[in-house]
N, C-alpha and C positions, 0 to 999 in steps of 0.2 A: 504494500500500500504506500503510495507516495505521500510526501508531506502535505500537499494541497488537499488530498482527500482526507488525511488524518485530521487536519484543522477543520474541514467541513464536517467530519463525523462528530468532533467535539461540539461544534456549534449547533449541530442538530440535536444531540442527546440532551444538552442542558435545558433548552426551552421545553422539550417534550416532558422531561421529568418534573420541571417546575410547574408546567401546566397541569400535570396530573395531581400534584400535591395541592395546588391552589384550588382548583375546581372540585377536586375529590372530596374536600371537606364538606362542601355544600351537598354533594351527592350522598355522602354518608348520612347527613341530617334528613334528606328526603327519604332514604331507605328506612331509617329508624321511624320516621313519621308514618310510613305506610304500614310498617310492622305493628306499630301501636294501634293503628286503626283496624287491624284485622288481617294483615298479611297480604295474600294475593289479590290483585285487582280482578274484578269480574270481566269476562270476555264480553265484547260488544260488537255490534255491526261496524264495519269499517268502510271508509271512503279512502281509496288509495290515492295519494297525492304525489304527482311527479312534477318537479320544478326543473326545467331544462334551461341550461345557460351556456352560451358560447358555442363554438364548433363541436360537432359530434365526431369523436375519433373512430377509427376503424379498428386498429390493433388495441386489444384490452390493455389497461395499465393497472398494475397492482403496487402502487407506491403510496405511502402514507402522506397526508397533507403537510409536506414540509414547508413549502414556500407559498402555497395557496390553500384556501380552506378546503377545497375539494379538487382532486385530480379530475381530468376530463372524463366524461362518460363515454363509453364505447357503444357503437351500434349493437354489437352482440349482447352486451349486458342489458341494454335498454329493452331489446326485444325479449330477452329472457324474463325481465321483470314484468313486462306487459303480459306475457304468457302466464306467469305466476299469479298475477291479479285476476286473469280470466278464470283460472282454475280454482282459485281460493274461494270456498263457500262463505267465508266471513266477509268478503268484499262485495258490497252491494252496488258500488258506483266508483267511477274514476274521475279525478280532477287533474287536469293538465295545464301547466303554465308554460306557454310557448313564446311569450313576447320577447325574451332575450336570447332565444336559441338561434344558431346560425348554421342550419343544415345545408349540405350540398343538395343539388336537385334530385340526385338518385336517392339520397337518404330521406328527402322530403316525401317521396312516394312510399318508401318502406314505412316511415312513421305514420303517414296517412292510412295505409292499409292496416297497420297494427291496431290503430284506433277503431277502424271500421269492424275489425274482427270481434269486438266486444258485443256487437249486435247479435251475433250467433248464440250467445249465452245470456241474452237479455239483460245486459248490464250497461246502463247509460254512461257515456263519456262526456264530461263537461269541460269546456274551456272558458276561462274568464280572463280578460285582458284589459289593459289600459290602452294599448296601441298594438296594431298588427300591420305588417307590411305584406306585399303581394305573396312572397314565398311562405312566410309563416302563416298567413291566412289560408293558403292552399293546403298546408298541412292540417290546419285547424278544422277544415271542412270534413275531416274524417270523424269529428266528434258528433255526438247526438245533439248537443246544445252549445251554442256559442253566445257568450254574454260579454258585454263591455260596460265600462263605467260611463256615466252620463257625459263626462267631458272627454271621453276617449275618441280615438280617430282610427279609421281604417284606410290605410294607404294602398288601396287596390288600384294601382296605376299601370300595371303591366310589367314586362321584363325589359330591363335596360342592360345591354351587354357591351362591354368594352374590353380592349386588349392593349397592353402597354407596348410601346415602341421605344427602344433605348438608343437609337442611332444618335439622337441629339445629345444624350448624356455621354456617349463614347466620344463624340466630336469635342465636347467641352473638356474631356479628360485627355484629349490628344491621342486616342486609340482608334485604330482603323480596322473594321471588321472585314474579313476576307473569307467568304463562305461559298460553298457549292451545294446544290441539292438535286435529288432525283425525284421527278414528279412535279407537274405544274402546280399542284395543290399542296406540295410539301413546303409550307410557308414559315416553318419555324425559324429559318435564318432571317426572314424579313424583320423579325423583332429587333435584330441587331443591325441589319443592312439598310432599313428604310425608316422613314418617319411616319409611314402610314401603310395600309394594306395595298397589295396588288389587286388587279381586277379579279383574278382567280380566288384570292383569299377573301375578298369582299363577297364574292358570289357564295363561297362556302359558308362564311359567317351567317349569311342571310338564310341559307337552307337549314342550318343548325338551329338558329333562333326561331325560325318558323316552326320547326318540329317541336322544340321545347315549349313554345307558346301554345301550340295546338293541344299538346298533352296537358298543360296546366289548365286551359279553358275547359277541357273535357272533364278533368278531375273535379273542378269546382261545380260544373254544371250537373254532373251525375250526382254529386253529394247534396246539392241544394235543390234538386228537382227543377232545373231550368234547362233551356237549350243553350248550346254553345254560342249561338248568335246573341242571345240575351246577355250572357255573361260578358261577351266581347263588348257589347254596348255599355254595360255597367262599368267595365274597366276604362273605357274611353271617357267616361264622365266622372271618374274618381278624381281625388280622394273623397271620403265620406266622413262626416261626424258620426258618432254612435247612433244618434236618432235617425239620421239619413240612411245609415246602413240597415237599421231595423226596418224602416219603411220599405227599403228596396228588397227585403227578404234575404239579405246577406248574413245577418245574425239573428238570434232568437230572443234576446232580451237585453235591456239596458238597466243595470243596477250597480250601485256601489258594492264593493266587495263584502262589506259587513252585511248588507241586505241579502246578497247572493248566498253567503254562507248560512245566514239565518233561515233562508228558504230551504236549503238542503237539509238543515237540522229538522225543520218542520216536516219535510217530506219523509225523512227516514227515522225521525224520532230523536228526542234530546240525547239519547244514549249513544248515538252514532259517534264513532271515533275517527278523526282525520289523522291518517298515518302519513307523516311527512317522509319523503324519500323512500316510498314503499319499495320493499324488496332489495334495497341497496345493501350490498355486503359491507358490514362494518367491522370485519375482522381486523382491519388495519387502522381503524379510528383510534385516536389517542384516548385512552381511558381516563375517566374523571376520578376514578377510585385510586388513591395512591398505593393501596395494597395490590392493585392489579398492574401497576406500572412496571414492576420488575418482570412479571410474566410477559407483559407486552414487549419489553425490550428484548427478552430472550427469544420470543417468537419472531421479532423484527429481524434479528441478526442470526437466527438459526432456523430459517424457514424449512418446513417439512413439505416437500413436493407431494402432491396428491398421487396416489398409486392407483392405476387403472387396471382392473383385473377382468372386467366384462368387456363386451364389444363396444367400440366407440367410433364416432365419425370425427376425424381430425380436421381442424381449420388451420391453414397456413396462409398468412397475410403477406401480400405484396403491396406495400403502401408507400407512396412517395416516389421521388426520383430514383430510377434504377441505377445502381452503382456497383462497381467491383469492391470487394473487401468485406469487412465484418462490422456489424452494427455495434455501437457502444451504448449500454443502458444509461439513462438520464434520470435524475431525480424529479424532473418535470414530466416524465413519461415520454414514450416514443423514442425513436432512434435517429430521426432526421432523414430517413430514406429507406429504400429497399435494397439491401446489400446481398450480393450474390453468394458469398460464403455462408452467411447466416441462413438464407433461404434454401440453399442447396443442402445444408445439413438437416434442416427441418424436413424437407421433402424426403431425404434418404431415411430419416428416422421414421417418418410416417409410412414409408414403403416397407421397412424392415420389421416394424413391430407387429406381432401377430394379433394383438388386441385391436389394432386399428383396422377396421374393415372397409372404410371408404374415406376419401379425402376431398374436402372442398377447398379450392384455392380462391381466396377472396382478393380481387385485384382492384386497387384504387390508385392508379399510377399514370402519369403523363409520359412514361418511357424514360429513356436515358441511354446508358451504355449498351452498345451492341454486343460487346463481349459478355457483359453480365447477363443480358437477356438470353443469350445462347446457353450460358451455364445453367440458368434457371429452367429453361425449356428442356434441356437434356435431363436434368434431375426429375422434372415432372413426367417425362417419358418413362423413367424407371418406376414411378408410382403407377402409371397407367398400365404398365405391363403386369402388375400384380393385383391391382384392385381398382374399383371404380374411382375415377378422378373427375370431379365436376367443378366448373368455374362459376363463380358469382362475381359479376362486375358491379362496382360501386358507382361513385360519381363519375370517374374517368377511368378508362382502360384503353389508352391509345398508344400507337406506335410500339415502343418496346413493351408497353403494358398490354397490347394486343398480341404481340409476338409470343409472350410467355404462356398464352392460353392455348397454343396450337397442338398440345398433346391431349387435350380433352375432347371427348366425343360430344359433350353437352355443355353449352355455355348459356348461363342465365344473365340477363341484363335488365335493368329498370328501363322503362320507356324513355326516361330523360338522361340515361347514361350517355356520356360522350365517348365514342370508341372509333376503332379503325386507325386512320392516319398511317397507312401502310406506305412507308417511304423512308429515306435516309437523308441526312445532311452532314456536311463536314466542313472543316475550315479552322480558322484561328483568329485571334485578335492581335493585331500588330500594335505594340505599345511604344514604339520609338518616339512618336510625337509627344506622348505623355512625359517620357524621360527628358526630352528636349526642354519641355516647359519647366521642369524641375532643375535644369542645368546639369543633368547627369549624362555623360557621354560613354558609350560602350564601344569597345574595340574588339572585333571578333576574329577568330581563326577557325578553320575547319579542315578536317581530313575526311574525305569521302564526298562524292559528288552530291549526294542527297542529305548530307548531315544536317543542313539547316532547314530542312523541309518544314518541321514543326516549330522552328524558332519564332519567337514573337518580334524579331527584329525587322522583318520586312515581309511583304506579300509574296505569295507563290509566284515563281517564274513559270514560263509556259510548260516546261518539262515536269516540274513539281505538280502543277495543276492537273496535267494529264494523268500523273500517277495517282493523285488523290481521287480523281474522278473514276479511274479504273477500279480502285479499291472500293469506293462507294458503290459502283455498279455491281461488283461481286456481292456485297452485303445486301443490296436491294434485291438481286436475283434470288439469293438464299431466302430472304424474307418472303418474297412472293411464292417461292417454292414450298415453304413451310405452310403457308395459308392454303395453297392449292391442294397440297397433300392432305391437310387436315380437314378441309371443308368439302373438297371433291365436288360431287354433283349437287350439293346444297347451294352452291353459289348461283345467284340469279343472273349474273353477267360474267363475261370474261374478266380475269383478274386485273388486266390493265385498265379496265373501266371502273374498277373498285379501288385500285391502288392509287399511285401518284400523289399520296399524301392526303387523299380525300377523308374528311371526318364526317361521321354520321351520329345521329342520336341512336339510342338502343332500339327504338321502334323502327327507325329506318334500316338499321342493321339487320333486324329480324326479317324484313321484307327482302333484303338483299342476300340473305343466307349467311351472314357473317356471325350471327348468334342463333341460338336454337329456341329459347323460351324467354318470355317475359316473367320476371319474378325477382324477389329479393333474396337475402341471405338465408332466411328461414326456409323458403321454397327450395333452394339449392341443397340445404342440409337434408331436408325430408326426401328429396329425390335421390340423393346419394345413398341414404339409408335403405330406401326401397330397392335400389339397384344391387345393394349388398345383401338383400333379403333379411334385413334387421327388423325386429319388433321393438324391444326396449334396447336403448343404447345411451351411452354417455356422449357428450360433446366436449371435446378437449381442444385447446389451442397449442400448436407446436410451432416454435418453442414456447414454453410457458412464459407468461409475462415476467420480466425481470423484477426481482425484489431489490430493496435498497442495499442488501448485502452484495448483490452482483455489482452494483455501482461502485461501492467502496473497495471491493476485493478483486475487481477485474484485473487479469494478468495480461502481459504482453501476448499477442496472438502468436501461435506457432504456425499459422497458415501464411504461406509466402504472399498470396494475393492480398491478404488482409494487411500484412506489414507494408506492402507497397501499393496500398489503395490510393486512388487519385485524390488530390486535394480539392474535392468537389465544392468546398465552401471557401476557396481561396479569395473569391471576390466579396465574400461576406465577412471575412475575418480581419478586415482593416479597422483600426481604431475609430475612424470617422463613421463607417457603416455600423459598427457595433453600437456606437453611442446614439446615432441618429434614428436608426430603424425602429427601436422600441418606442421612441417618442412619437414618430410619425404614425406608427401602428395604432396608437391610442386614438388618433384623429381619423385615420383612413385604413382600417385593418385589412379590408378585402384587397385593396390595391397593393399594399405592402406585401401581402402573402403572394400575390401573383408575381411581383418583381423578384422576391426571394426565390421562388421556384425557377424563374428564368435564369437567375444568376447561378443557381445550382447546375442547370443544364450547361451554361457557359463554362463553368469550371470543369465539367466532364469533357466538353469539347477541347479545351486547352490541354487536357491530359491525354485524350485518346484520338482526337482528330476527326472521328466519325461517330455519330450518335443516331439513335432512333427516338425522336422526341416529338411530342405534340406541337402544332403550330401556335405556340404561345398559350396563355391561359385566359380563356374567356371569362371575365368577371361579370357575374350576373347580379344586378341590384333589383 
């Protein structure tokens, strides 16, 4: 353990222990009071309360709340908690707070469907909010009843999509982009080469946004008993005050929260209990009892992994930019990308373990390294040779994120998933102008005609450009070959009419034969279990979410690829960027996230020369 992690470990343990001692005293008094009044509390009818905040993660996180009150909620755990509430006989209704959640469009649909499923067991779902925007409102329409406060507002104004172009920034820095691409619609390099989209990119952006908007209108219309034409007209006349939204049939009641809660108590009886954060696993919550603090710390730093003895369906996540190397656990959760060594090991483990009867690969990635994508695909083939392998696409599964799905016979996508982008791009950023501005002069020597090919000193010469294009062409042909072999007669058009960097929504991809079924993560898991002939089964994540011990005790990797992983965050690791981005993110989080993702791809490009990445990140407001 290095000194930095040792200091951080000390800083973590002290407040955890003090918090337990301070608040534990009050908890002991409460327990004594309950005992004096007669011991156990009587069971009561419950209303399960879900308060969702911020982005919804894909990969589950099992970290205690070290730096934030709550770690991010994952889609898997949220769906499991919803299912638990559906099956719990004590739960009579569900209350969901959506106003501060920031789901992706694919996650929006899975959240909407999860709420709709309560109707099958005759349990109403209530949403109460002060304000809702288009995307959160579309998710909220999965509820049985939507209520807003009298001064609330419904910003039902449609979908606003935008994409960042960084050429102006590079010019100001004195950096010159030099990129090549295969496919007229493979516009990822335009993010760095241009200040705005080409005609092909603009055409593609329009058909993507058309597909997303049509799916959103239909979801709202079906839920509210309207035609899509009616909803479209309502969107064009938004936004609405709460009273206007009620009159238009977009919500069901206008009440202050106190009155809304009182009505629920009147409906279900005064004895009804509101269960906050229903179903949330609190094994890693900081205990308020000082006597339990020691046991908590022992469990925190000596975690016992769950042992699976019965049949299970494993989930392997491919989330974030695809990179070579190995992920490092973080106390904030997540690992900053999809790393080939980590995912290859996970897939091999899933293939080799006898208790794992089927595997679901959940992909939420804009692509990245061509080498890493091939490593993951090769590992997934080893899984498919032994047991059912099913793919579940999240918000995005494009370029390298589509490449890694090519070993699966069955691919699930949400209607609003962004996918395909079959193509490659390559190049580099020339930084000589930047160093000139700083007064730094470089003097180079080389041995070997092509030694400076990936140097950041100058643009490609004609021979170097021909070489990089030849290499890109080979990668592009391999990519198309994988898709053709995997999809075969399912493809509705010749591969060259589907490739070229074209991006589609999940619904469009289904029509074109690029995916097989519409559905979310739960649908994919159920399908995989059926393919394996399973009745009862466990659901496990491989690799298991890292504990805090993994963060403090991680060792130097023995894997060569990990030790020599590309500096994918090189453009994010400058002092100015490190200081400025968190501040800007508080003001404009969606745009900052999109730029960070593009800079990750740029880092991979500088390391590898050729990547398979989505044409920028379409930010939807």
